[in-house]
C-alpha positions, 0 to 999 in steps of 0.5 A: 715959224721955226720948230722948237728945239728938241729937249735932250736932258738925258744926254746931260745926265751925269753920275756922281764923280766927286764923292765924299764917304763919311763912313768906311763901308761906302769907301770899301764898297766903291773900291771893290766895285772899281769906282774908287776914282770917284772918291775925293774924301773919306772918314778918318776912321777908315782902315778898309781898304788900308791904302785908302788912307794914303790915297784920299783926304780924311775929312770926317770922324763919325759924329763930326766933320770938317765942313769947310774941307768937304766944301773945298772938295766940291763934292757932287755927292756925300754919303753918310750913315744913320742919325748919328750923322744927321747934323753933319748932313743938315749942315751940308744940305744948307750949303747946297750939297747933295747928301745921301744918308744910309740907315741899314741895320739888318743883313737884308738892309745891308744888301739893299744899301750896297746894291743901291750905292752900286746903282748910284755909280753905274755899277749895278752888274758888278754890285749884283755879282759881289752880293751874289758871292756874299749870299752864297758864302752866308748860305754855305756857312748856314748849311755847315752850322746845321751839323753843330752838336748844338747851337751855342749861346753867344753873348756879343758885347759892343761896349763894356761900360756900360754893357751894350749888346750887339746890333741887329746885323751882328745878331743875325750873322751870329744866328747864320754862323750857328749861334743863338744871340743871348740878347737877340731881343735887344738887337732890334733897337737901332740906337746903342742906348736901347741895347744897354744891359743895366744889370750884369747879372742878366748876362750871368743868367743867360749863361752864354757858352761864348763871349765875343767882344768888339769894343769900337775903337778900343781893345777888348779887355778879356781880363776885365770881363772875367774879373766881373763879379759872378762871371766866373760861373759863366760857361764861356769864362769857365771854358775860356771861350772869350774872343775879340772880333775887331770892330772894323770887321764886324761893326761896319754895315757893309762888305766887312761884316759879310766877309771877314766878320762872318768868317770870324764868327764861324771860326769861333763857333766851329772851334767851340763845336770841336771842343764839344765833340772832343768832350763827348768822345772822352765821355763816350757819348755820340754828338748829335747835330742840330739837324738830327735833333730837329728830325728826331722831334718831328 
């Protein structure tokens, strides 16, 4: 009788080497990890990094995909995002493709998702290093924000018709950068439909100090915003504090919002704060930081 052959499945384990990224954040992340050689297909909306569009075939939009082209690439993993791509994922699964759908909506979930993807391609250490840099940057921005004269009220507009307020990670980044999201209570809803502001007077009532627009796929038209009925009384409009942050920088739940996105928010809020200090100096008043106000209350 001969001895049984020793099973050795671990030697046959392979990490994915042919990945299709149906959203931009995964593509950017794999490039940052030095694992872009694994990518065989990307979303047509990818702009980060810019050279990815020249190097990789574009096989999907956001709510649609060229299934036959994806299958021709013979991927061993397809990565997508949210319920918006659920039908695409289902079609691919029926074809025998391995699919992973990410569903991050908060800053903490973005960190967890990026780490998970790093582990999936055997780049856990590099992923942890990058995430450590992102966290240190967020902490530094939060510390700087503590010295603001006061926290501005910020209205973030994700779409203009109908009005849609910011998603959760945007709301959290606004808070980190030193602002108070005017519609933080809506940000907890994952779907845009639940973040619709039906009555424009609700924004007027919030009296935001800053308005930030990021219309996905369309330029933020400040002239249309200031022309809305009654909005001429909004502090942000009165003091010309309307800004655009490109959707690729802030509405991508990955490296972009943790780097360029938060940097844009900090610059806008710190710029507003500088104006407050100037105005206080003209009026002969000494500005008080948020931290000092809290200490005085205690």
